[in-house]
The first five atom37 places (N, CA, C, CB, O) and aatype in JSON, in Angstrom:
{
  "aatype": [12, 14, 19, 19, 1, 7, 4, 2, 13, 14, 3, 3, 10, 13, 18, 3, 19, 6, 1, 8, 19, 17, 18, 0, 14, 0, 11, 8, 7, 10, 19, 1, 0, 7, 12, 16, 5, 19, 7, 19, 0, 10, 0, 1, 6, 19, 10, 19, 13, 16, 14, 11, 1, 14, 7, 16, 6, 13, 6, 11, 7, 1, 0, 13, 0, 0, 19, 6, 15, 0, 11, 17, 9, 7, 15, 19, 1, 4, 0, 13, 2, 7, 19, 19, 0, 15, 19, 2, 6, 3, 0, 11, 1, 3, 16, 0, 10, 9, 2, 3, 3, 4, 18, 7, 11, 7, 17, 12, 10, 10, 19, 11, 14, 0, 16, 6, 2, 17, 1, 6, 7, 10, 0, 0, 7, 3, 0, 19, 0, 0, 19, 18, 6, 0, 17, 12, 6, 15, 6, 0, 17, 14, 7, 4, 6, 11, 0],
  "atom_mask": [
    [1, 1, 1, 1, 1],
    [1, 1, 1, 1, 1],
    [1, 1, 1, 1, 1],
    [1, 1, 1, 1, 1],
    [1, 1, 1, 1, 1],
    [1, 1, 1, 0, 1],
    [1, 1, 1, 1, 1],
    [1, 1, 1, 1, 1],
    [1, 1, 1, 1, 1],
    [1, 1, 1, 1, 1],
    [1, 1, 1, 1, 1],
    [1, 1, 1, 1, 1],
    [1, 1, 1, 1, 1],
    [1, 1, 1, 1, 1],
    [1, 1, 1, 1, 1],
    [1, 1, 1, 1, 1],
    [1, 1, 1, 1, 1],
    [1, 1, 1, 1, 1],
    [1, 1, 1, 1, 1],
    [1, 1, 1, 1, 1],
    [1, 1, 1, 1, 1],
    [1, 1, 1, 1, 1],
    [1, 1, 1, 1, 1],
    [1, 1, 1, 1, 1],
    [1, 1, 1, 1, 1],
    [1, 1, 1, 1, 1],
    [1, 1, 1, 1, 1],
    [1, 1, 1, 1, 1],
    [1, 1, 1, 0, 1],
    [1, 1, 1, 1, 1],
    [1, 1, 1, 1, 1],
    [1, 1, 1, 1, 1],
    [1, 1, 1, 1, 1],
    [1, 1, 1, 0, 1],
    [1, 1, 1, 1, 1],
    [1, 1, 1, 1, 1],
    [1, 1, 1, 1, 1],
    [1, 1, 1, 1, 1],
    [1, 1, 1, 0, 1],
    [1, 1, 1, 1, 1],
    [1, 1, 1, 1, 1],
    [1, 1, 1, 1, 1],
    [1, 1, 1, 1, 1],
    [1, 1, 1, 1, 1],
    [1, 1, 1, 1, 1],
    [1, 1, 1, 1, 1],
    [1, 1, 1, 1, 1],
    [1, 1, 1, 1, 1],
    [1, 1, 1, 1, 1],
    [1, 1, 1, 1, 1],
    [1, 1, 1, 1, 1],
    [1, 1, 1, 1, 1],
    [1, 1, 1, 1, 1],
    [1, 1, 1, 1, 1],
    [1, 1, 1, 0, 1],
    [1, 1, 1, 1, 1],
    [1, 1, 1, 1, 1],
    [1, 1, 1, 1, 1],
    [1, 1, 1, 1, 1],
    [1, 1, 1, 1, 1],
    [1, 1, 1, 0, 1],
    [1, 1, 1, 1, 1],
    [1, 1, 1, 1, 1],
    [1, 1, 1, 1, 1],
    [1, 1, 1, 1, 1],
    [1, 1, 1, 1, 1],
    [1, 1, 1, 1, 1],
    [1, 1, 1, 1, 1],
    [1, 1, 1, 1, 1],
    [1, 1, 1, 1, 1],
    [1, 1, 1, 1, 1],
    [1, 1, 1, 1, 1],
    [1, 1, 1, 1, 1],
    [1, 1, 1, 0, 1],
    [1, 1, 1, 1, 1],
    [1, 1, 1, 1, 1],
    [1, 1, 1, 1, 1],
    [1, 1, 1, 1, 1],
    [1, 1, 1, 1, 1],
    [1, 1, 1, 1, 1],
    [1, 1, 1, 1, 1],
    [1, 1, 1, 0, 1],
    [1, 1, 1, 1, 1],
    [1, 1, 1, 1, 1],
    [1, 1, 1, 1, 1],
    [1, 1, 1, 1, 1],
    [1, 1, 1, 1, 1],
    [1, 1, 1, 1, 1],
    [1, 1, 1, 1, 1],
    [1, 1, 1, 1, 1],
    [1, 1, 1, 1, 1],
    [1, 1, 1, 1, 1],
    [1, 1, 1, 1, 1],
    [1, 1, 1, 1, 1],
    [1, 1, 1, 1, 1],
    [1, 1, 1, 1, 1],
    [1, 1, 1, 1, 1],
    [1, 1, 1, 1, 1],
    [1, 1, 1, 1, 1],
    [1, 1, 1, 1, 1],
    [1, 1, 1, 1, 1],
    [1, 1, 1, 1, 1],
    [1, 1, 1, 1, 1],
    [1, 1, 1, 0, 1],
    [1, 1, 1, 1, 1],
    [1, 1, 1, 0, 1],
    [1, 1, 1, 1, 1],
    [1, 1, 1, 1, 1],
    [1, 1, 1, 1, 1],
    [1, 1, 1, 1, 1],
    [1, 1, 1, 1, 1],
    [1, 1, 1, 1, 1],
    [1, 1, 1, 1, 1],
    [1, 1, 1, 1, 1],
    [1, 1, 1, 1, 1],
    [1, 1, 1, 1, 1],
    [1, 1, 1, 1, 1],
    [1, 1, 1, 1, 1],
    [1, 1, 1, 1, 1],
    [1, 1, 1, 1, 1],
    [1, 1, 1, 0, 1],
    [1, 1, 1, 1, 1],
    [1, 1, 1, 1, 1],
    [1, 1, 1, 1, 1],
    [1, 1, 1, 0, 1],
    [1, 1, 1, 1, 1],
    [1, 1, 1, 1, 1],
    [1, 1, 1, 1, 1],
    [1, 1, 1, 1, 1],
    [1, 1, 1, 1, 1],
    [1, 1, 1, 1, 1],
    [1, 1, 1, 1, 1],
    [1, 1, 1, 1, 1],
    [1, 1, 1, 1, 1],
    [1, 1, 1, 1, 1],
    [1, 1, 1, 1, 1],
    [1, 1, 1, 1, 1],
    [1, 1, 1, 1, 1],
    [1, 1, 1, 1, 1],
    [1, 1, 1, 1, 1],
    [1, 1, 1, 1, 1],
    [1, 1, 1, 1, 1],
    [1, 1, 1, 0, 1],
    [1, 1, 1, 1, 1],
    [1, 1, 1, 1, 1],
    [1, 1, 1, 1, 1],
    [1, 1, 1, 1, 1]
  ],
  "atom_positions": [
    [[136.54, 64.16, 26.16], [137.04, 65.29, 26.91], [138.29, 65.82, 26.21], [137.35, 64.89, 28.4], [139.25, 65.08, 25.99]],
    [[138.28, 67.12, 25.85], [139.48, 67.69, 25.26], [140.66, 67.69, 26.25], [139.2, 69.13, 24.78], [140.49, 67.97, 27.44]],
    [[141.84, 67.37, 25.73], [143.07, 67.41, 26.51], [144.06, 68.25, 25.71], [143.64, 65.97, 26.8], [144.3, 67.98, 24.54]],
    [[144.63, 69.26, 26.36], [145.6, 70.14, 25.7], [146.86, 70.19, 26.56], [145.01, 71.57, 25.48], [146.82, 70.65, 27.71]],
    [[147.96, 69.72, 26.02], [149.25, 69.73, 26.72], [149.13, 69.17, 28.14], [149.8, 71.16, 26.78], [149.66, 69.74, 29.1]],
    [[148.42, 68.06, 28.25], [148.27, 67.39, 29.54], [147.2, 67.97, 30.45], [0.0, 0.0, 0.0], [147.01, 67.48, 31.56]],
    [[146.49, 68.99, 29.99], [145.42, 69.62, 30.78], [144.07, 69.12, 30.3], [145.49, 71.18, 30.68], [143.79, 69.15, 29.1]],
    [[143.25, 68.66, 31.22], [141.92, 68.14, 30.89], [140.87, 69.24, 30.95], [141.54, 67.0, 31.84], [140.93, 70.14, 31.79]],
    [[139.89, 69.14, 30.02], [138.79, 70.1, 29.97], [137.48, 69.33, 29.73], [139.03, 71.17, 28.86], [137.1, 69.12, 28.58]],
    [[136.8, 68.92, 30.81], [135.54, 68.2, 30.62], [134.59, 68.97, 29.71], [134.87, 67.95, 31.98], [134.44, 70.18, 29.82]],
    [[133.94, 68.23, 28.78], [133.13, 68.91, 27.77], [131.81, 69.45, 28.26], [132.88, 68.0, 26.65], [131.14, 70.17, 27.51]],
    [[131.39, 69.13, 29.46], [130.1, 69.63, 29.95], [130.24, 70.95, 30.71], [129.45, 68.59, 30.84], [129.28, 71.41, 31.33]],
    [[131.42, 71.55, 30.67], [131.66, 72.8, 31.4], [131.84, 73.97, 30.45], [132.89, 72.66, 32.29], [132.03, 73.79, 29.24]],
    [[131.78, 75.17, 31.01], [132.02, 76.41, 30.27], [133.26, 77.05, 30.88], [130.77, 77.38, 30.32], [133.42, 77.06, 32.1]],
    [[134.14, 77.59, 30.03], [135.45, 78.04, 30.49], [135.71, 79.51, 30.21], [136.53, 77.21, 29.85], [135.46, 80.01, 29.12]],
    [[136.23, 80.18, 31.23], [136.76, 81.53, 31.09], [138.28, 81.36, 31.01], [136.32, 82.49, 32.3], [138.96, 81.27, 32.03]],
    [[138.79, 81.3, 29.79], [140.21, 81.01, 29.57], [141.09, 82.1, 30.16], [140.49, 80.86, 28.07], [142.14, 81.8, 30.73]],
    [[140.7, 83.34, 30.02], [141.5, 84.46, 30.54], [141.7, 84.36, 32.05], [140.83, 85.79, 30.19], [142.77, 84.7, 32.56]],
    [[140.68, 83.91, 32.76], [140.74, 83.88, 34.23], [140.94, 82.48, 34.8], [139.47, 84.47, 34.8], [141.08, 82.32, 36.01]],
    [[140.96, 81.46, 33.93], [141.18, 80.06, 34.32], [140.13, 79.58, 35.32], [142.57, 79.89, 34.92], [140.45, 78.97, 36.35]],
    [[138.88, 79.87, 34.99], [137.75, 79.46, 35.83], [136.76, 78.68, 34.97], [137.06, 80.7, 36.5], [136.52, 79.05, 33.82]],
    [[136.19, 77.62, 35.52], [135.16, 76.85, 34.83], [133.81, 77.07, 35.52], [135.52, 75.34, 34.79], [133.73, 77.44, 36.69]],
    [[132.75, 76.83, 34.75], [131.37, 76.99, 35.24], [130.53, 75.82, 34.76], [130.76, 78.34, 34.76], [130.73, 75.31, 33.66]],
    [[129.58, 75.4, 35.59], [128.66, 74.33, 35.23], [127.26, 74.69, 35.73], [129.13, 72.97, 35.81], [127.11, 75.07, 36.89]],
    [[126.25, 74.56, 34.87], [124.88, 74.79, 35.34], [124.55, 73.83, 36.48], [123.86, 74.63, 34.18], [124.9, 72.65, 36.43]],
    [[123.89, 74.35, 37.5], [123.46, 73.54, 38.64], [121.95, 73.72, 38.82], [124.25, 73.94, 39.95], [121.31, 74.39, 38.01]],
    [[121.4, 73.15, 39.85], [119.96, 73.24, 40.1], [119.55, 74.65, 40.5], [119.55, 72.26, 41.19], [120.35, 75.44, 41.0]],
    [[118.28, 74.95, 40.25], [117.63, 76.19, 40.71], [118.27, 77.45, 40.14], [117.67, 76.25, 42.22], [118.3, 78.49, 40.8]],
    [[118.8, 77.37, 38.91], [119.39, 78.54, 38.27], [120.76, 78.93, 38.79], [0.0, 0.0, 0.0], [121.27, 79.99, 38.45]],
    [[121.35, 78.08, 39.61], [122.69, 78.37, 40.14], [123.75, 77.84, 39.19], [122.86, 77.75, 41.54], [123.48, 77.01, 38.31]],
    [[124.97, 78.32, 39.37], [126.1, 77.9, 38.55], [127.24, 77.53, 39.5], [126.54, 79.02, 37.54], [127.62, 78.3, 40.37]],
    [[127.79, 76.33, 39.3], [128.93, 75.88, 40.09], [130.19, 76.43, 39.42], [128.98, 74.3, 40.19], [130.27, 76.46, 38.19]],
    [[131.18, 76.86, 40.21], [132.4, 77.45, 39.66], [133.63, 76.91, 40.38], [132.36, 78.98, 39.77], [133.58, 76.55, 41.55]],
    [[134.74, 76.86, 39.64], [136.0, 76.43, 40.22], [137.16, 76.8, 39.32], [0.0, 0.0, 0.0], [136.95, 77.31, 38.21]],
    [[138.36, 76.56, 39.78], [139.55, 76.83, 38.98], [139.76, 75.69, 37.99], [140.8, 77.0, 39.89], [139.5, 74.53, 38.3]],
    [[140.22, 76.04, 36.8], [140.56, 75.01, 35.81], [141.85, 74.31, 36.23], [140.71, 75.63, 34.4], [142.56, 74.77, 37.12]],
    [[142.13, 73.21, 35.57], [143.38, 72.5, 35.83], [144.57, 73.39, 35.49], [143.44, 71.19, 35.02], [145.62, 73.3, 36.13]],
    [[144.42, 74.25, 34.49], [145.48, 75.21, 34.15], [145.7, 76.18, 35.3], [145.13, 75.98, 32.85], [146.84, 76.43, 35.7]],
    [[144.63, 76.73, 35.85], [144.75, 77.65, 36.97], [145.44, 77.02, 38.16], [0.0, 0.0, 0.0], [146.28, 77.65, 38.8]],
    [[145.08, 75.78, 38.46], [145.71, 75.07, 39.57], [147.19, 74.82, 39.27], [144.98, 73.72, 39.85], [148.03, 74.99, 40.15]],
    [[147.5, 74.42, 38.04], [148.9, 74.18, 37.67], [149.73, 75.46, 37.73], [148.98, 73.57, 36.26], [150.89, 75.43, 38.15]],
    [[149.15, 76.57, 37.32], [149.86, 77.85, 37.4], [150.17, 78.22, 38.85], [149.04, 78.96, 36.73], [151.23, 78.77, 39.14]],
    [[149.25, 77.93, 39.75], [149.45, 78.22, 41.17], [150.43, 77.22, 41.8], [148.11, 78.18, 41.92], [150.98, 77.48, 42.87]],
    [[150.62, 76.1, 41.16], [151.43, 74.97, 41.63], [150.68, 74.15, 42.67], [152.76, 75.46, 42.21], [150.45, 72.96, 42.48]],
    [[150.31, 74.77, 43.76], [149.55, 74.08, 44.79], [148.76, 75.13, 45.58], [150.48, 73.25, 45.73], [149.35, 76.0, 46.23]],
    [[147.45, 75.03, 45.52], [146.61, 75.95, 46.28], [146.7, 75.55, 47.75], [145.11, 75.92, 45.77], [146.41, 74.41, 48.12]],
    [[147.12, 76.5, 48.58], [147.28, 76.25, 50.02], [146.13, 76.83, 50.84], [148.59, 76.82, 50.5], [145.75, 76.27, 51.87]],
    [[145.58, 77.96, 50.38], [144.49, 78.64, 51.09], [143.43, 79.06, 50.07], [145.02, 79.87, 51.89], [143.76, 79.63, 49.03]],
    [[142.18, 78.79, 50.37], [141.04, 79.19, 49.55], [140.13, 80.04, 50.44], [140.27, 77.95, 48.95], [139.6, 79.56, 51.44]],
    [[139.97, 81.31, 50.06], [139.16, 82.25, 50.83], [138.04, 82.79, 49.95], [140.03, 83.42, 51.4], [138.25, 83.74, 49.19]],
    [[136.86, 82.2, 50.02], [135.74, 82.66, 49.19], [135.03, 83.85, 49.8], [134.75, 81.53, 48.97], [135.12, 84.11, 51.0]],
    [[134.32, 84.58, 48.95], [133.41, 85.62, 49.45], [132.26, 84.9, 50.16], [132.88, 86.55, 48.29], [131.95, 83.75, 49.86]],
    [[131.64, 85.59, 51.09], [130.55, 84.99, 51.87], [129.27, 84.88, 51.03], [130.27, 85.83, 53.13], [129.04, 85.7, 50.14]],
    [[128.44, 83.87, 51.32], [127.14, 83.79, 50.66], [126.37, 85.1, 50.85], [126.32, 82.61, 51.21], [126.37, 85.69, 51.93]],
    [[125.73, 85.53, 49.77], [124.99, 86.79, 49.78], [125.8, 87.95, 49.22], [0.0, 0.0, 0.0], [125.25, 89.01, 48.94]],
    [[127.11, 87.75, 49.05], [127.97, 88.8, 48.51], [127.73, 88.95, 47.01], [129.45, 88.5, 48.8], [127.81, 87.98, 46.26]],
    [[127.45, 90.17, 46.59], [127.29, 90.46, 45.16], [128.65, 90.75, 44.55], [126.32, 91.66, 44.92], [129.55, 91.26, 45.22]],
    [[128.8, 90.4, 43.27], [130.04, 90.7, 42.57], [129.71, 91.09, 41.14], [131.01, 89.49, 42.6], [128.66, 90.73, 40.61]],
    [[130.6, 91.83, 40.52], [130.45, 92.26, 39.13], [131.4, 91.45, 38.25], [130.72, 93.77, 38.98], [132.4, 90.92, 38.73]],
    [[131.08, 91.38, 36.99], [131.93, 90.7, 36.02], [133.37, 91.21, 36.15], [131.4, 90.92, 34.58], [133.61, 92.41, 36.19]],
    [[134.3, 90.27, 36.21], [135.71, 90.62, 36.31], [136.2, 90.89, 37.71], [0.0, 0.0, 0.0], [137.39, 91.11, 37.92]],
    [[135.3, 90.87, 38.68], [135.67, 91.12, 40.07], [135.84, 89.78, 40.81], [134.59, 92.01, 40.78], [135.31, 88.75, 40.39]],
    [[136.56, 89.82, 41.89], [136.86, 88.61, 42.65], [135.65, 88.08, 43.4], [137.99, 88.88, 43.63], [134.88, 88.84, 43.98]],
    [[135.49, 86.75, 43.36], [134.51, 86.11, 44.22], [135.19, 85.1, 45.15], [133.44, 85.41, 43.38], [134.54, 84.4, 45.92]],
    [[136.53, 85.06, 45.05], [137.34, 84.25, 45.96], [138.8, 84.68, 45.81], [137.18, 82.72, 45.67], [139.16, 85.35, 44.85]],
    [[139.6, 84.27, 46.77], [141.05, 84.47, 46.68], [141.71, 83.12, 46.96], [141.55, 85.57, 47.7], [141.18, 82.3, 47.72]],
    [[142.86, 82.91, 46.35], [143.64, 81.7, 46.61], [145.09, 82.09, 46.88], [143.54, 80.7, 45.41], [145.59, 83.09, 46.37]],
    [[145.72, 81.28, 47.68], [147.14, 81.48, 47.98], [147.88, 80.18, 47.73], [147.34, 81.97, 49.46], [147.39, 79.1, 48.05]],
    [[149.06, 80.32, 47.16], [149.96, 79.18, 47.0], [151.32, 79.62, 47.51], [150.03, 78.69, 45.51], [151.48, 80.75, 47.97]],
    [[152.28, 78.74, 47.44], [153.62, 79.09, 47.9], [154.23, 80.19, 47.03], [154.53, 77.86, 47.9], [155.11, 80.92, 47.48]],
    [[153.76, 80.3, 45.77], [154.37, 81.27, 44.86], [153.43, 82.39, 44.42], [154.87, 80.56, 43.65], [153.85, 83.27, 43.67]],
    [[152.18, 82.37, 44.87], [151.22, 83.31, 44.3], [150.06, 83.55, 45.25], [150.7, 82.81, 42.96], [149.59, 82.62, 45.91]],
    [[149.6, 84.78, 45.32], [148.36, 85.14, 46.01], [147.54, 85.91, 44.99], [148.61, 85.99, 47.34], [148.02, 86.89, 44.42]],
    [[146.32, 85.48, 44.75], [145.54, 86.17, 43.74], [144.06, 85.95, 43.89], [0.0, 0.0, 0.0], [143.59, 85.21, 44.75]],
    [[143.35, 86.62, 43.02], [141.89, 86.58, 43.02], [141.37, 85.59, 41.99], [141.32, 87.96, 42.74], [141.96, 85.41, 40.92]],
    [[140.27, 84.96, 42.33], [139.52, 84.16, 41.37], [138.37, 85.07, 40.95], [139.01, 82.77, 41.99], [137.52, 85.42, 41.75]],
    [[138.37, 85.43, 39.67], [137.43, 86.44, 39.17], [136.34, 85.79, 38.33], [138.17, 87.51, 38.34], [136.57, 84.82, 37.61]],
    [[135.15, 86.34, 38.44], [133.99, 85.79, 37.76], [133.78, 86.41, 36.38], [132.74, 85.98, 38.61], [134.13, 87.57, 36.16]],
    [[133.22, 85.64, 35.48], [132.99, 86.08, 34.1], [131.66, 86.79, 33.92], [133.05, 84.89, 33.18], [131.34, 87.22, 32.81]],
    [[130.88, 86.93, 34.98], [129.56, 87.57, 34.86], [129.17, 88.16, 36.22], [128.48, 86.55, 34.38], [129.78, 87.85, 37.24]],
    [[128.16, 89.0, 36.22], [127.62, 89.58, 37.46], [126.8, 88.53, 38.2], [126.76, 90.84, 37.17], [126.16, 87.68, 37.57]],
    [[126.81, 88.58, 39.53], [126.0, 87.64, 40.28], [126.15, 87.8, 41.77], [0.0, 0.0, 0.0], [126.64, 88.81, 42.27]],
    [[125.7, 86.75, 42.48], [125.73, 86.71, 43.94], [126.26, 85.34, 44.37], [124.3, 86.98, 44.55], [125.89, 84.33, 43.78]],
    [[127.1, 85.32, 45.37], [127.57, 84.05, 45.93], [126.39, 83.39, 46.65], [128.78, 84.26, 46.91], [125.81, 83.98, 47.56]],
    [[126.04, 82.18, 46.23], [124.93, 81.45, 46.85], [125.44, 80.54, 47.98], [124.18, 80.62, 45.8], [124.84, 80.49, 49.05]],
    [[126.53, 79.83, 47.72], [127.12, 78.98, 48.76], [128.57, 78.69, 48.43], [126.33, 77.66, 48.91], [129.04, 78.93, 47.31]],
    [[129.26, 78.18, 49.42], [130.7, 77.93, 49.35], [130.95, 76.44, 49.59], [131.47, 78.81, 50.38], [130.26, 75.82, 50.39]],
    [[131.93, 75.89, 48.91], [132.33, 74.51, 49.17], [133.21, 74.5, 50.42], [133.08, 73.89, 47.93], [134.42, 74.7, 50.34]],
    [[132.59, 74.28, 51.55], [133.3, 74.3, 52.84], [134.35, 73.2, 52.92], [132.31, 74.15, 53.99], [135.38, 73.38, 53.57]],
    [[134.11, 72.08, 52.25], [135.1, 71.0, 52.25], [136.39, 71.46, 51.58], [134.55, 69.75, 51.53], [137.48, 71.21, 52.09]],
    [[136.27, 72.15, 50.44], [137.46, 72.65, 49.73], [138.13, 73.77, 50.51], [137.07, 73.15, 48.33], [139.35, 73.93, 50.46]],
    [[137.34, 74.54, 51.23], [137.91, 75.61, 52.07], [138.78, 75.01, 53.18], [136.78, 76.48, 52.68], [139.86, 75.53, 53.48]],
    [[138.29, 73.92, 53.79], [139.03, 73.24, 54.87], [140.21, 72.42, 54.33], [138.09, 72.33, 55.66], [141.27, 72.35, 54.96]],
    [[140.02, 71.81, 53.16], [141.02, 70.88, 52.62], [141.3, 71.25, 51.16], [140.55, 69.4, 52.73], [140.65, 70.72, 50.25]],
    [[142.26, 72.14, 50.94], [142.54, 72.62, 49.58], [143.13, 71.54, 48.68], [143.5, 73.79, 49.64], [143.24, 71.74, 47.47]],
    [[143.5, 70.39, 49.24], [143.94, 69.28, 48.4], [142.83, 68.88, 47.43], [144.37, 68.06, 49.27], [143.11, 68.37, 46.34]],
    [[141.58, 69.09, 47.81], [140.46, 68.8, 46.9], [140.56, 69.65, 45.64], [139.12, 69.05, 47.61], [140.29, 69.16, 44.54]],
    [[140.93, 70.91, 45.79], [141.09, 71.8, 44.62], [142.27, 71.33, 43.78], [141.3, 73.27, 45.07], [142.16, 71.25, 42.56]],
    [[143.37, 71.02, 44.42], [144.58, 70.59, 43.71], [144.4, 69.26, 42.99], [145.73, 70.5, 44.67], [144.89, 69.1, 41.87]],
    [[143.72, 68.32, 43.62], [143.63, 66.96, 43.1], [142.37, 66.68, 42.28], [143.69, 66.0, 44.22], [142.37, 65.75, 41.47]],
    [[141.32, 67.46, 42.47], [140.04, 67.19, 41.79], [139.31, 68.5, 41.51], [139.15, 66.25, 42.66], [138.19, 68.71, 41.96]],
    [[139.97, 69.38, 40.75], [139.44, 70.74, 40.55], [138.08, 70.76, 39.86], [140.41, 71.56, 39.74], [137.31, 71.7, 40.06]],
    [[137.76, 69.74, 39.07], [136.47, 69.71, 38.37], [135.4, 68.91, 39.13], [136.65, 69.11, 36.99], [134.24, 68.88, 38.72]],
    [[135.78, 68.29, 40.21], [134.85, 67.47, 40.97], [134.68, 68.0, 42.38], [0.0, 0.0, 0.0], [134.06, 69.04, 42.58]],
    [[135.23, 67.28, 43.35], [135.08, 67.66, 44.76], [135.76, 68.98, 45.09], [135.65, 66.58, 45.64], [135.49, 69.56, 46.14]],
    [[136.63, 69.48, 44.2], [137.34, 70.73, 44.44], [136.66, 71.97, 43.88], [0.0, 0.0, 0.0], [137.29, 73.01, 43.76]],
    [[135.37, 71.87, 43.53], [134.65, 73.07, 43.09], [134.69, 74.09, 44.22], [133.15, 72.74, 42.68], [134.88, 73.72, 45.38]],
    [[134.53, 75.36, 43.88], [134.7, 76.41, 44.88], [133.4, 77.04, 45.37], [135.57, 77.48, 44.33], [133.16, 77.13, 46.58]],
    [[132.56, 77.46, 44.44], [131.38, 78.25, 44.8], [130.17, 77.84, 43.97], [131.65, 79.73, 44.63], [130.3, 77.33, 42.86]],
    [[129.0, 78.09, 44.53], [127.76, 78.12, 43.76], [127.36, 79.58, 43.7], [126.62, 77.2, 44.4], [127.29, 80.26, 44.72]],
    [[127.11, 80.06, 42.49], [126.74, 81.47, 42.32], [125.41, 81.59, 41.59], [127.84, 82.23, 41.55], [125.03, 80.71, 40.82]],
    [[124.73, 82.67, 41.85], [123.47, 82.99, 41.17], [123.77, 84.1, 40.19], [122.33, 83.41, 42.18], [123.99, 85.24, 40.6]],
    [[123.79, 83.79, 38.87], [124.06, 84.84, 37.89], [122.96, 85.9, 37.89], [124.19, 84.23, 36.49], [121.79, 85.6, 38.16]],
    [[123.34, 87.13, 37.59], [122.38, 88.24, 37.54], [121.45, 88.11, 36.34], [123.11, 89.58, 37.48], [120.31, 88.59, 36.38]],
    [[121.92, 87.46, 35.27], [121.1, 87.27, 34.06], [121.25, 85.84, 33.57], [121.51, 88.28, 32.95], [122.14, 85.11, 33.99]],
    [[120.36, 85.46, 32.68], [120.39, 84.1, 32.13], [121.47, 83.91, 31.07], [119.05, 83.76, 31.56], [121.76, 82.77, 30.7]],
    [[122.06, 84.98, 30.57], [123.05, 84.84, 29.5], [124.49, 84.77, 30.04], [122.93, 86.0, 28.51], [125.41, 85.3, 29.41]],
    [[124.69, 84.15, 31.19], [126.0, 84.06, 31.83], [127.02, 83.31, 30.99], [125.86, 83.39, 33.18], [128.23, 83.5, 31.19]],
    [[126.57, 82.47, 30.06], [127.5, 81.68, 29.22], [128.18, 82.52, 28.14], [126.75, 80.53, 28.57], [129.15, 82.07, 27.52]],
    [[127.68, 83.72, 27.92], [128.19, 84.58, 26.84], [129.69, 84.83, 27.01], [127.43, 85.91, 26.82], [130.15, 85.27, 28.06]],
    [[130.44, 84.54, 25.95], [131.89, 84.77, 25.96], [132.71, 83.64, 26.55], [0.0, 0.0, 0.0], [133.94, 83.73, 26.58]],
    [[132.07, 82.59, 27.02], [132.8, 81.45, 27.58], [133.02, 80.38, 26.52], [132.04, 80.87, 28.79], [132.18, 80.2, 25.64]],
    [[134.13, 79.68, 26.6], [134.42, 78.59, 25.67], [133.77, 77.32, 26.2], [135.97, 78.39, 25.49], [133.68, 77.11, 27.41]],
    [[133.32, 76.46, 25.28], [132.65, 75.23, 25.68], [132.96, 74.1, 24.71], [131.14, 75.44, 25.78], [133.34, 74.33, 23.56]],
    [[132.78, 72.87, 25.19], [132.93, 71.69, 24.34], [134.29, 71.61, 23.68], [0.0, 0.0, 0.0], [135.32, 71.94, 24.29]],
    [[134.29, 71.16, 22.43], [135.54, 71.01, 21.7], [136.23, 72.34, 21.42], [135.29, 70.3, 20.39], [137.44, 72.37, 21.2]],
    [[135.49, 73.44, 21.43], [136.07, 74.76, 21.16], [137.1, 75.16, 22.2], [134.98, 75.81, 21.08], [138.0, 75.95, 21.91]],
    [[136.97, 74.64, 23.42], [137.9, 75.03, 24.48], [139.33, 74.61, 24.16], [137.47, 74.43, 25.82], [140.28, 75.29, 24.55]],
    [[139.51, 73.51, 23.45], [140.85, 73.03, 23.13], [141.62, 74.05, 22.3], [140.78, 71.69, 22.39], [142.77, 74.35, 22.61]],
    [[141.01, 74.56, 21.26], [141.69, 75.54, 20.39], [141.99, 76.83, 21.14], [140.84, 75.84, 19.16], [143.06, 77.41, 20.97]],
    [[141.06, 77.27, 21.97], [141.26, 78.52, 22.71], [142.39, 78.36, 23.73], [139.95, 78.94, 23.43], [143.23, 79.25, 23.85]],
    [[142.41, 77.25, 24.44], [143.48, 77.05, 25.43], [144.82, 76.78, 24.74], [143.13, 75.88, 26.36], [145.86, 77.22, 25.24]],
    [[144.82, 76.08, 23.63], [146.08, 75.86, 22.9], [146.66, 77.2, 22.47], [145.85, 74.95, 21.67], [147.87, 77.41, 22.59]],
    [[145.83, 78.1, 21.98], [146.3, 79.44, 21.57], [146.84, 80.2, 22.78], [145.15, 80.24, 20.9], [147.86, 80.88, 22.67]],
    [[146.17, 80.1, 23.92], [146.65, 80.78, 25.13], [148.01, 80.22, 25.54], [145.64, 80.63, 26.28], [148.94, 80.98, 25.83]],
    [[148.13, 78.9, 25.58], [149.38, 78.26, 25.98], [150.53, 78.64, 25.05], [149.22, 76.73, 26.02], [151.65, 78.89, 25.49]],
    [[150.23, 78.68, 23.76], [151.25, 79.07, 22.77], [151.67, 80.52, 22.99], [150.71, 78.88, 21.33], [152.86, 80.82, 22.98]],
    [[150.72, 81.41, 23.2], [151.04, 82.84, 23.37], [151.84, 83.1, 24.65], [149.76, 83.67, 23.39], [152.62, 84.04, 24.71]],
    [[151.63, 82.26, 25.66], [152.34, 82.41, 26.93], [153.6, 81.55, 27.01], [151.41, 82.06, 28.09], [154.32, 81.58, 28.0]],
    [[153.86, 80.77, 25.95], [154.98, 79.82, 25.94], [154.91, 78.91, 27.18], [156.34, 80.57, 25.9], [155.92, 78.61, 27.82]],
    [[153.69, 78.48, 27.48], [153.45, 77.65, 28.66], [153.47, 76.19, 28.25], [152.1, 78.02, 29.35], [152.75, 75.81, 27.32]],
    [[154.26, 75.34, 28.92], [154.43, 73.96, 28.47], [153.24, 73.04, 28.71], [155.61, 73.39, 29.14], [153.11, 72.03, 28.02]],
    [[152.38, 73.36, 29.66], [151.23, 72.51, 29.93], [151.18, 72.05, 31.37], [0.0, 0.0, 0.0], [152.07, 72.36, 32.17]],
    [[150.14, 71.31, 31.68], [149.89, 70.91, 33.07], [150.91, 69.92, 33.6], [148.51, 70.31, 33.18], [151.25, 69.96, 34.79]],
    [[151.41, 69.04, 32.77], [152.36, 68.03, 33.24], [153.74, 68.6, 33.49], [152.45, 66.9, 32.24], [154.51, 68.04, 34.26]],
    [[154.07, 69.73, 32.85], [155.41, 70.29, 32.95], [155.47, 71.56, 33.78], [155.96, 70.56, 31.59], [156.54, 72.12, 34.0]],
    [[154.32, 72.03, 34.23], [154.28, 73.3, 34.96], [154.96, 73.2, 36.31], [152.84, 73.77, 35.15], [155.01, 74.18, 37.06]]
  ]
}
């Protein structure tokens, strides 16, 4: 698993570095999505998770959820067109799951991509380390342990 400045990036996921969202293929053509450890660290602590309802369509770059922290309110934006298939109700009720286990029990949504090429433009595997290191350097961001 690549680690960059204290931030973990499991190698079986696909990453939208610009939006700090990860994606993982799931059953039946669905894709599981959540915030990266960087996204969670930038928020400091996610206090409220408000996903779009199942059946809601979204376009690439548009919000499919909103999160609130003590210092930030913002949108979680998707890297591709699709439809919200289901929501992680546990994470909605207990945002500590997002803060403490963003790649596991803290996943946010299952989405149905509009096309099969949803991975296009996403970083994966060992390549994610170089892309995130470049982002952290350009933002003068110290990393997950120091955020």
